[in-house]
Residue frames as qw, qx, qy, qz and C-alpha x, y, z in Angstrom:
[[0.002, -0.891, -0.453, -0.005, 0.00, 0.03, -0.01],
 [0.418, 0.428, 0.009, 0.801, 1.27, 3.41, -0.93],
 [0.316, -0.627, -0.434, 0.565, 1.48, 6.12, 1.69],
 [0.241, 0.860, 0.270, 0.359, 0.38, 9.61, 0.70],
 [0.490, -0.215, -0.193, 0.822, 2.79, 12.44, 1.36],
 [0.055, 0.912, 0.405, -0.022, 1.23, 15.69, 2.03],
 [0.552, 0.303, 0.034, 0.776, 3.13, 18.62, 0.56],
 [0.192, -0.213, -0.257, 0.923, 3.56, 22.20, 1.54],
 [0.238, -0.176, -0.343, -0.891, 0.67, 23.36, -0.57],
 [0.523, -0.455, -0.703, -0.159, -1.76, 21.10, 1.34],
 [0.439, -0.464, -0.513, 0.573, -0.74, 22.72, 4.64],
 [0.054, -0.089, 0.043, 0.994, -0.90, 26.24, 3.24],
 [0.384, -0.308, -0.530, -0.691, -4.48, 25.55, 1.93],
 [0.531, -0.477, -0.687, 0.138, -5.46, 24.04, 5.27],
 [0.320, -0.356, -0.335, 0.812, -4.22, 27.08, 7.12],
 [0.085, -0.056, -0.263, -0.959, -5.94, 29.44, 4.74],
 [0.458, -0.407, -0.671, -0.418, -9.19, 27.60, 5.07],
 [0.507, -0.447, -0.616, 0.404, -8.90, 27.75, 8.82],
 [0.165, -0.194, -0.119, 0.960, -8.29, 31.49, 8.80],
 [0.283, -0.211, -0.440, -0.826, -11.41, 32.03, 6.63],
 [0.518, -0.479, -0.702, -0.091, -13.53, 29.98, 9.00],
 [0.426, -0.415, -0.461, 0.659, -12.30, 31.94, 11.95],
 [0.042, 0.020, 0.144, 0.989, -12.85, 35.25, 10.15],
 [0.403, -0.334, -0.503, -0.688, -16.53, 34.57, 9.58],
 [0.562, -0.446, -0.684, 0.132, -17.11, 33.14, 13.04],
 [0.278, -0.204, -0.359, 0.867, -15.96, 36.32, 14.82],
 [0.069, 0.849, 0.521, -0.050, -18.63, 38.84, 15.49],
 [0.343, 0.597, 0.072, 0.722, -18.09, 42.30, 14.12],
 [0.190, -0.064, -0.428, 0.881, -17.50, 45.25, 16.42],
 [0.364, -0.185, -0.170, -0.897, -20.86, 46.65, 15.41],
 [0.706, -0.307, -0.574, -0.278, -22.71, 43.46, 16.62],
 [0.560, -0.196, -0.632, 0.498, -20.92, 43.40, 20.03],
 [0.113, -0.179, -0.314, 0.926, -21.68, 47.03, 20.98],
 [0.232, 0.696, 0.630, -0.254, -25.16, 48.44, 21.20],
 [0.434, 0.620, 0.382, 0.531, -25.92, 50.76, 18.23],
 [0.131, -0.968, -0.120, -0.177, -26.18, 53.94, 20.31],
 [0.592, -0.732, 0.230, 0.247, -22.77, 53.42, 21.87],
 [0.795, 0.217, 0.279, 0.493, -20.79, 52.99, 18.61],
 [0.079, -0.877, 0.136, 0.454, -18.42, 55.88, 18.14],
 [0.797, 0.520, 0.181, 0.250, -17.14, 56.22, 14.60],
 [0.509, -0.367, 0.196, 0.753, -13.64, 57.48, 13.81],
 [0.221, 0.663, -0.153, -0.699, -13.25, 60.31, 11.24],
 [0.063, 0.242, -0.844, -0.474, -12.39, 57.72, 8.57],
 [0.106, 0.341, 0.931, -0.069, -15.51, 55.65, 9.40],
 [0.222, 0.685, 0.404, -0.564, -17.69, 58.70, 9.27],
 [0.226, 0.567, -0.420, -0.672, -16.32, 59.76, 5.89],
 [0.006, 0.056, -0.958, -0.282, -16.75, 56.21, 4.68],
 [0.181, 0.478, 0.806, -0.300, -20.31, 56.25, 5.85],
 [0.263, 0.688, 0.047, -0.675, -21.02, 59.50, 3.98],
 [0.182, 0.391, -0.701, -0.568, -19.67, 57.94, 0.81],
 [0.062, 0.200, 0.978, 0.024, -21.83, 54.85, 1.36],
 [0.237, 0.615, 0.556, -0.507, -24.85, 57.04, 1.81],
 [0.238, 0.611, -0.292, -0.696, -24.10, 58.97, -1.36],
 [0.100, 0.169, -0.893, -0.405, -23.70, 55.69, -3.29],
 [0.096, 0.345, 0.925, -0.129, -26.96, 54.20, -1.96],
 [0.201, 0.666, 0.413, -0.587, -28.96, 57.33, -2.45],
 [0.117, 0.454, -0.486, -0.737, -27.75, 57.94, -6.02],
 [0.805, 0.350, 0.151, -0.455, -29.69, 56.64, -8.99],
 [0.372, 0.586, -0.693, -0.196, -26.70, 54.91, -10.41],
 [0.989, -0.094, -0.079, -0.086, -26.51, 51.08, -10.58],
 [0.077, -0.751, 0.647, -0.108, -23.34, 50.14, -8.74],
 [0.892, 0.141, -0.419, -0.090, -22.06, 46.66, -9.57],
 [0.750, -0.013, -0.456, 0.479, -19.02, 46.62, -7.28],
 [0.275, -0.928, -0.056, -0.243, -19.53, 48.96, -4.24],
 [0.765, -0.497, 0.106, 0.395, -16.28, 47.73, -2.52],
 [0.622, 0.235, 0.249, 0.704, -14.28, 48.94, -5.56],
 [0.014, 0.826, 0.229, 0.515, -15.99, 52.31, -5.21],
 [0.544, -0.834, -0.013, -0.086, -14.93, 52.62, -1.54],
 [0.870, -0.100, -0.008, 0.482, -11.33, 51.50, -1.84],
 [0.124, -0.931, 0.241, 0.244, -8.59, 54.10, -1.05],
 [0.870, 0.467, -0.076, 0.137, -6.42, 53.20, -4.08],
 [0.197, 0.779, -0.483, 0.348, -3.25, 54.97, -2.78],
 [0.512, -0.479, 0.620, -0.352, -3.36, 53.05, 0.51],
 [0.943, 0.135, 0.243, -0.185, -4.45, 49.80, -1.18],
 [0.765, 0.583, -0.235, 0.138, -1.53, 49.80, -3.59],
 [0.024, 0.709, -0.599, 0.372, 1.00, 50.25, -0.75],
 [0.750, -0.357, 0.435, -0.346, -0.12, 47.04, 0.98],
 [0.091, -0.301, 0.935, 0.165, 1.24, 43.57, 0.68],
 [0.426, -0.121, -0.759, -0.478, -0.90, 40.71, -0.78],
 [0.347, -0.368, -0.813, 0.289, -2.05, 39.61, 2.74],
 [0.050, -0.336, -0.307, 0.889, -2.71, 43.24, 3.69],
 [0.305, 0.039, -0.420, -0.854, -4.83, 43.75, 0.62],
 [0.446, -0.270, -0.819, -0.241, -6.92, 40.79, 1.45],
 [0.279, -0.426, -0.660, 0.552, -7.40, 41.89, 5.00],
 [0.069, 0.239, 0.015, -0.968, -8.26, 45.40, 3.85],
 [0.378, -0.090, -0.613, -0.689, -10.83, 44.08, 1.43],
 [0.430, -0.367, -0.824, 0.035, -12.44, 41.85, 4.08],
 [0.201, -0.411, -0.485, 0.745, -12.57, 44.66, 6.67],
 [0.150, 0.147, -0.205, -0.956, -13.91, 47.07, 4.11],
 [0.405, -0.214, -0.752, -0.474, -16.62, 44.64, 3.05],
 [0.350, -0.434, -0.753, 0.349, -17.61, 44.07, 6.69],
 [0.059, -0.358, -0.244, 0.899, -17.81, 47.84, 7.29],
 [0.266, 0.009, -0.470, -0.842, -19.88, 48.25, 4.09],
 [0.392, -0.347, -0.837, -0.160, -22.29, 45.58, 5.16],
 [0.286, -0.490, -0.617, 0.545, -22.77, 47.21, 8.53],
 [0.007, 0.314, -0.001, -0.949, -23.02, 50.80, 7.14],
 [0.289, -0.125, -0.618, -0.720, -25.53, 49.71, 4.54],
 [0.364, -0.489, -0.791, 0.054, -27.75, 48.14, 7.21],
 [0.218, -0.448, -0.359, 0.789, -27.39, 51.34, 9.24],
 [0.098, 0.117, -0.327, -0.933, -28.35, 53.37, 6.20],
 [0.370, -0.289, -0.756, -0.457, -31.42, 51.22, 5.53],
 [0.356, -0.509, -0.701, 0.350, -32.44, 51.30, 9.18],
 [0.120, -0.403, -0.172, 0.891, -32.17, 55.05, 9.33],
 [0.209, 0.070, -0.430, -0.876, -34.02, 55.62, 6.09],
 [0.341, -0.374, -0.834, -0.220, -36.78, 53.17, 6.95],
 [0.236, -0.548, -0.596, 0.537, -37.48, 55.00, 10.15],
 [0.028, 0.291, -0.105, -0.951, -37.50, 58.31, 8.18],
 [0.266, -0.152, -0.707, -0.638, -40.07, 56.81, 5.80],
 [0.339, -0.468, -0.807, 0.124, -42.18, 55.62, 8.69],
 [0.160, -0.479, -0.359, 0.784, -42.14, 59.05, 10.25],
 [0.130, 0.199, -0.306, -0.922, -43.06, 60.77, 7.07],
 [0.283, -0.286, -0.824, -0.400, -46.07, 58.40, 6.52],
 [0.157, -0.455, -0.722, 0.497, -47.64, 59.54, 9.82]]
């Protein structure tokens, strides 16, 4: 019987898969802290304003993450840094989009009264 030898690529793939699982299991900062206590940094507030402009515009946006990327900062990162930046940005976008929808749904409800 032949014994399989696991190469370096196998271990790299296993580690990458493990990192991805752990990334999605962690709760975001926004889910851990009540909504009213979240304090945005200046960068987060500017990012939120850009998300609001994007969502309120009439344009069809196919790739919103590409619209939000700071290209100068992104190009200065390593490959791993770029991946982490994209994951963090997509998580922030998801949370900011839900915040935008929550705020605008309450505005619509108030205006219907």
